[in-house]
N, C-alpha and C positions, 0 to 999 in steps of 0.2 A: 276080323269083324270090327268095323268102326264103332266108336263109342256112341251109342244111341242117346245117351244123356246130353251130349254136346248139341244135338239138334233141338232139344227141348229148352235148354237153358240159354243158348245164344239168341239174342234178339234178331228179328228179321230186319232186313234193310230194304226199304222200298226205294226204287229208282227216283221217285218223285221227291224224296227227302234229301238225297245227296246226288251230286252230279254223277253222270255215268262215267266220265273220265276224270281222273285226278288232275287238278289244276296245278300248275307249277308256279312257284314264286321266283321272280327274277332277282338275281343278286345285284345289290347296289355296288357300282364300282367304287373302289376306295379312292378318296381324294387325298393327294399328298399333303402332308402337313407343311404349311409355309410359316416361316418365322414372321411375327407381326412387325410392321414397319412403324417406327417411332418418329414423330415429327415434333420438333421443339422440345421444351421441357415444361416442368410444372408451373414455372412462373411466366413463361412467354406464351402469347396467344398464337395459335397455329394459323388461324384465318382472321383477317381484318374484314369484318362484314360492315358494309355501309349501305344504307337505303335512302333513296330520295324520291320525291314525287314532284312533278311539275306539270301544271295544267294551264295552258295558255288560253283555252276557250272554256269558260265556265259552263256547267251543264245548263240547259235552257230552263228558264223559269216561266211558268204559265201564270201570268197575272190574271186574276179573276175579273171578268167584266160583267157577268150576270149569273144568277143562279135561280132555279125554280125549285120550290119546295112545297110540301104539304104539312099542315099542322095536324099532328096525330096525338090523341089523348090515350095515355097508357094507364090502365087501371090496376090497382092493387088486387091480385086475385083473391085475397082473403076479405077485402072490404072495398066494394066498388065506390064508396064515398071518398076514398083516397085515390087521387090520380095526379098525373103530371102531363102537361102539354109540351110536346117536343116538336121541333122543326126537323123534318126528315127530307134531305135533298133528293130531288128526282132528276135534276139536270144541272150540269155545270158548264159554263162557257168561259173560256179564257183565251188569251193571246200569248204566243211565244214572244218573250221580250227581245230576242235576237232577230228572228226573221219575220216577226209580226204575223205569223200564221195563226189561224183560229183553231181552237180545239173545243170540241163538244163531247161531254161524257153524259150518258143517260143511265140512270139507275132504275132498279125495280120499282114498280108502282106500289103504292100502299093500299091495302084493303082492310075492311073491318074484320076483326077476329074476335075471339072470346074475351080477350083482355085489352083490345085496342079499338079505337073508333077514330075514323078520319073526320076531322072537324072542318078543315078547309083544304081545297086542292088547287094546285097550279099557281101559287103566289109567286110573283117575280120580284127579285131584289137586284137592282143594278148598282154597280160600284160607281163612285164619283169620277173615277179616271177613265171608265170604259165608255 
């Protein structure tokens, strides 16, 4: 007669907790030990590293010819009597100094918020060389 106590004491094993089939671990093949290779000695440099950079064509510079900006008043959130008037660029125009190509960049428009107020919009400033 089998020991009835064994069925009471041994915990049950649900197939959802453990895999139905035992998984096998693959053995990692042994890599032969190689003797380390020594180059040079403690006082000699093994590698002579040299770096140089040469640029025949400079990166293009975009000389500003005109900008469009808004004057925006920024208030102190704790005291509206304190404020700063700033120029916030909305459009940039320039020319590539090599190919004389025009470049125009447009930025987000300014709107009134809780702590800002647009005083003037669309002011244009042209450079003397453009």
